[in-house]
C-alpha positions as CSV (number, residue, x, y, z in Angstrom):
1,M,133.0,132.3,56.5
2,T,130.2,130.1,55.0
3,R,129.5,126.8,56.9
4,T,129.6,123.7,54.8
5,K,129.1,121.0,57.4
6,F,126.0,120.4,59.4
7,T,124.7,117.8,61.8
8,L,121.6,115.7,60.9
9,D,119.7,117.4,63.7
10,E,120.4,120.8,62.2
11,D,119.4,119.5,58.7
12,L,116.2,118.0,60.2
13,Q,115.3,121.3,61.9
14,L,115.8,123.1,58.6
15,A,113.6,120.6,56.8
16,L,110.9,121.1,59.4
17,S,111.2,124.9,58.9
18,L,110.9,124.4,55.2
19,A,107.7,122.4,55.8
20,D,106.3,125.3,57.8
21,A,106.9,127.6,54.9
22,A,105.4,125.1,52.5
23,D,102.3,124.6,54.6
24,A,101.7,128.4,54.8
25,I,101.5,128.5,51.0
26,S,99.6,125.3,50.5
27,R,97.0,126.0,53.2
28,E,96.2,129.3,51.6
29,R,95.8,127.9,48.1
30,F,93.9,124.7,49.0
31,L,90.2,125.0,48.0
32,S,90.9,128.4,46.4
33,V,88.5,129.2,43.6
34,D,91.3,131.0,41.7
35,L,93.8,128.1,41.8
36,E,95.8,128.1,38.6
37,V,96.1,124.6,37.0
38,T,98.1,123.6,34.0
39,T,99.2,120.4,32.4
40,K,102.8,119.4,32.1
41,P,104.3,117.5,29.1
42,D,103.9,114.2,30.9
43,K,100.1,115.0,31.2
44,T,100.2,115.4,35.0
45,P,98.7,118.5,36.6
46,V,100.6,121.3,38.2
47,T,99.2,124.3,40.2
48,D,100.5,127.7,41.1
49,A,100.9,126.3,44.6
50,D,103.3,123.6,43.5
51,R,105.6,126.1,41.9
52,A,105.3,128.7,44.7
53,I,106.3,126.1,47.3
54,E,109.2,124.8,45.4
55,Q,110.5,128.3,44.7
56,A,110.2,129.2,48.3
57,I,112.2,126.2,49.3
58,I,114.9,126.9,46.7
59,D,115.2,130.4,48.0
60,V,115.7,129.2,51.6
61,L,118.1,126.5,50.7
62,A,120.2,128.9,48.6
63,R,120.6,131.0,51.7
64,E,120.9,128.3,54.4
65,R,122.7,125.5,52.5
66,G,124.4,127.3,49.7
67,E,126.7,124.5,48.8
68,D,124.1,121.8,48.6
69,F,122.4,120.4,45.5
70,M,118.7,120.2,45.1
71,L,116.3,118.1,43.0
72,G,112.7,119.3,42.8
73,E,109.7,118.1,40.8
74,E,108.8,121.4,39.2
75,F,112.2,123.1,38.6
76,G,114.5,120.1,38.3
77,E,118.0,120.1,39.6
78,Q,119.9,122.9,41.3
79,T,123.4,123.0,42.7
80,G,124.6,125.1,45.5
81,T,125.4,127.8,43.0
82,V,122.0,126.8,41.5
83,S,123.6,124.5,37.7
84,E,122.9,121.4,35.9
85,H,124.3,118.2,37.4
86,P,123.3,114.8,36.1
87,V,121.9,112.4,38.7
88,T,122.0,108.7,37.9
89,T,122.2,105.6,40.0
90,A,126.0,105.8,39.9
91,D,126.5,109.5,40.4
92,H,125.0,111.4,43.3
93,P,125.9,114.8,44.8
94,H,127.3,114.4,48.3
95,R,124.4,116.5,49.8
96,Q,121.2,116.8,47.8
97,W,117.8,118.1,49.0
98,I,115.0,116.3,47.2
99,I,111.6,118.0,47.1
100,D,108.1,117.3,46.0
101,P,106.2,120.5,46.7
102,I,102.8,118.8,46.6
103,D,102.6,115.0,46.5
104,G,99.1,114.3,45.4
105,T,98.5,117.4,43.2
106,A,95.4,115.7,41.6
107,N,93.9,115.4,45.1
108,F,94.9,119.0,46.0
109,L,93.2,120.5,43.0
110,R,90.0,118.4,43.4
111,G,89.7,119.2,47.1
112,V,90.7,115.8,48.5
113,P,92.8,116.4,51.7
114,V,95.3,113.5,51.0
115,W,98.4,115.5,49.8
116,A,101.6,116.6,51.4
117,T,104.9,118.4,50.9
118,L,107.8,116.0,50.8
119,I,111.3,117.2,51.9
120,A,114.3,115.0,52.0
121,L,118.1,115.3,52.3
122,A,120.1,112.5,50.6
123,I,123.8,112.0,51.4
124,D,125.6,110.3,48.5
125,G,122.2,109.3,47.1
126,V,120.8,107.8,50.3
127,P,117.9,109.7,52.0
128,V,118.9,110.3,55.7
129,V,116.3,113.0,56.6
130,G,112.6,113.0,55.6
131,V,109.7,115.2,56.3
132,V,106.1,114.6,55.1
133,S,103.8,117.5,56.0
134,A,100.1,117.1,55.3
135,P,98.3,120.1,56.7
136,A,94.9,119.2,55.4
137,L,95.1,116.0,57.4
138,G,96.6,117.8,60.4
139,K,99.6,115.5,60.5
140,R,103.3,115.8,59.9
141,W,105.7,112.8,59.9
142,W,109.5,113.0,60.0
143,A,112.7,111.0,60.6
144,A,116.5,111.4,60.6
145,K,118.9,108.5,60.4
146,D,119.4,106.8,63.8
147,N,116.9,109.1,65.5
148,G,113.7,107.3,64.9
149,A,110.5,108.2,63.1
150,W,107.9,110.5,64.5
151,V,104.4,112.0,63.8
152,D,102.9,115.2,65.1
153,E,99.1,115.0,65.1
154,S,98.6,118.2,67.1
155,G,98.1,120.5,64.2
156,D,100.1,123.2,66.0
157,A,103.1,123.0,63.7
158,L,100.8,123.0,60.7
159,G,99.0,126.2,61.5
160,A,95.7,124.4,62.2
161,L,92.8,126.6,63.3
162,P,92.1,126.3,67.0
163,L,88.8,124.8,68.1
164,P,86.0,127.3,69.1
165,D,85.9,127.9,72.8
166,A,82.4,126.5,73.0
167,L,83.5,123.2,71.5
168,S,86.8,123.1,73.4
169,S,84.8,123.3,76.7
170,L,82.9,120.2,75.8
171,L,86.0,118.1,75.3
172,P,87.6,116.1,78.2
173,E,90.7,117.7,79.5
174,A,92.9,114.9,78.1
175,A,91.4,115.3,74.7
176,A,91.8,119.0,74.7
177,A,95.5,118.9,75.6
178,T,98.0,119.2,72.8
179,P,99.4,115.7,72.2
180,E,103.2,115.2,72.1
181,P,104.9,113.9,68.9
182,R,104.5,110.1,68.8
183,R,107.3,107.7,67.9
184,L,106.4,105.4,65.0
185,Q,106.7,101.6,64.9
186,V,105.7,99.3,62.0
187,S,103.4,96.4,62.6
188,G,104.4,93.0,63.8
189,V,102.3,91.1,61.2
190,E,104.4,88.0,60.0
191,S,102.1,86.4,57.5
192,L,100.8,87.6,54.1
193,A,97.5,86.0,55.0
194,D,97.1,88.5,57.9
195,A,98.5,91.5,55.9
196,S,96.7,94.7,54.9
197,I,98.2,96.3,51.8
198,S,97.8,99.4,49.6
199,Y,98.7,99.1,46.0
200,N,97.8,102.7,45.2
201,S,96.8,102.3,41.5
202,I,95.6,99.4,39.4
203,Q,96.5,101.4,36.2
204,Q,100.1,101.8,37.3
205,W,100.5,98.1,38.0
206,D,98.8,97.3,34.7
207,Q,101.0,99.7,32.7
208,A,104.1,98.3,34.3
209,G,103.1,94.8,33.2
210,Y,102.4,93.6,36.8
211,L,98.6,93.4,36.9
212,D,98.6,89.6,37.1
213,E,101.1,89.7,39.9
214,L,99.0,92.2,41.8
215,V,95.9,90.1,41.5
216,S,97.9,87.0,42.6
217,L,99.2,89.0,45.6
218,S,95.7,90.2,46.5
219,R,94.6,86.5,46.8
220,K,97.4,85.9,49.3
221,V,96.6,88.8,51.7
222,W,93.9,89.6,54.2
223,R,92.9,93.0,52.8
224,T,93.7,95.3,49.9
225,R,93.1,99.0,49.5
226,A,94.4,101.9,47.3
227,Y,94.9,104.8,49.8
228,G,97.3,106.5,47.4
229,D,100.3,108.8,47.4
230,M,102.4,109.4,50.5
231,W,99.6,108.4,52.9
232,S,100.0,104.6,52.2
233,Y,103.7,104.7,53.2
234,M,103.1,106.8,56.3
235,M,100.4,104.2,57.4
236,V,103.0,101.5,57.0
237,A,105.4,103.5,59.2
238,E,102.6,103.9,61.8
239,G,101.8,100.2,61.8
240,V,98.3,100.7,60.4
241,L,99.2,99.1,57.1
242,D,101.7,96.3,56.5
243,V,102.6,96.8,52.8
244,A,102.5,99.6,50.3
245,G,103.8,99.6,46.8
246,E,103.5,101.3,43.4
247,F,105.2,101.9,40.0
248,D,105.9,105.0,37.9
249,L,107.6,107.0,40.6
250,K,110.4,109.6,40.6
251,P,113.0,110.1,43.3
252,Y,111.2,113.1,44.7
253,D,108.1,110.9,45.2
254,M,110.0,108.5,47.5
255,A,113.0,110.3,49.1
256,A,111.2,111.6,52.1
257,L,109.3,108.4,52.6
258,M,112.3,106.1,52.9
259,P,113.9,107.3,56.1
260,I,110.5,107.5,57.8
261,V,109.6,103.9,57.0
262,T,113.1,102.5,57.8
263,E,113.5,104.5,61.0
264,A,110.1,103.1,62.1
265,G,111.6,99.6,61.7
266,G,110.3,98.9,58.2
267,T,112.0,98.1,54.9
268,F,112.0,100.2,51.7
269,S,113.1,99.2,48.2
270,S,112.0,99.2,44.6
271,L,109.5,96.5,43.6
272,E,112.4,94.7,42.0
273,G,114.2,94.7,45.3
274,H,116.7,97.6,44.8
275,P,117.3,99.2,48.3
276,D,117.1,102.8,47.0
277,I,114.9,105.4,45.4
278,W,116.4,105.5,42.0
279,H,114.6,102.6,40.2
280,G,111.1,104.0,39.5
281,S,109.0,102.1,42.0
282,A,108.5,101.6,45.7
283,L,107.8,98.8,48.1
284,A,107.5,99.6,51.8
285,T,106.7,96.9,54.3
286,N,107.0,96.2,58.0
287,G,110.2,94.3,57.2
288,K,108.9,90.9,58.2
289,L,106.9,90.6,54.9
290,H,109.3,92.2,52.5
291,L,110.8,89.1,51.0
292,D,107.4,87.4,50.9
293,V,106.0,90.3,48.8
294,L,109.0,90.4,46.5
295,D,108.7,86.7,46.0
296,A,104.9,87.0,45.3
297,I,105.4,89.6,42.6
298,R,108.6,88.3,41.0
299,K,108.3,87.6,37.3
């Protein structure tokens, strides 16, 4: 008899296994001289690695979670019997895996190490499990509802190459030891004047009609940077940044990020304040600054 009910811990363990499979493919194709790159109708790039990762995840989910729905960047929506099902803000499958095989494809194909596979499980449209695996950075972040947010910086789960013996022998014993996963906590910054923010792309804010608001916000904060893609949001969860936001996003760009930020104590919404991933933009903060940022960019 096929199981249809699973605990969040079981779902998280599956998501981590999916990330292992994705990393095995992406690490092999990163910096490959024969990487195949094409342009999608929306003029964004896609590589053979993007498609291979998503197909591998589809195959595993069809076997391990046959009744669940799936939404991926490259192959769209799948159901448990793998068929079309419309997803809108008012209609969500009960269980839906949401996948971005490579978030930061432009970085991936140019050799920039800031990219990751994003894996999420949403229950009734709300992400409750998130995994962000960035093997080129040697980091993996994850969270499940009510179980905290964590980061693994050991590289072990990512298939990182071990240090040469000659180099390992020069490291202090503590540094050479494999670090344990670290629980994440957002920053305690309470004032915009002390905040460090990442806006990700001037072009996106400009095209969305919010360039003046971004400039105004930049004058209210301590520091602005554009780190880009998933990395900005993970740094909010780590407490390294206080605010990250951008426009022109799809659900698969945000689903894995939301539980990691919120389980670290932060707040995640659209830039209009909708507390979900279905409105095309994202704002992640340490929570203390969320309303201040929304007020600062409100039209």
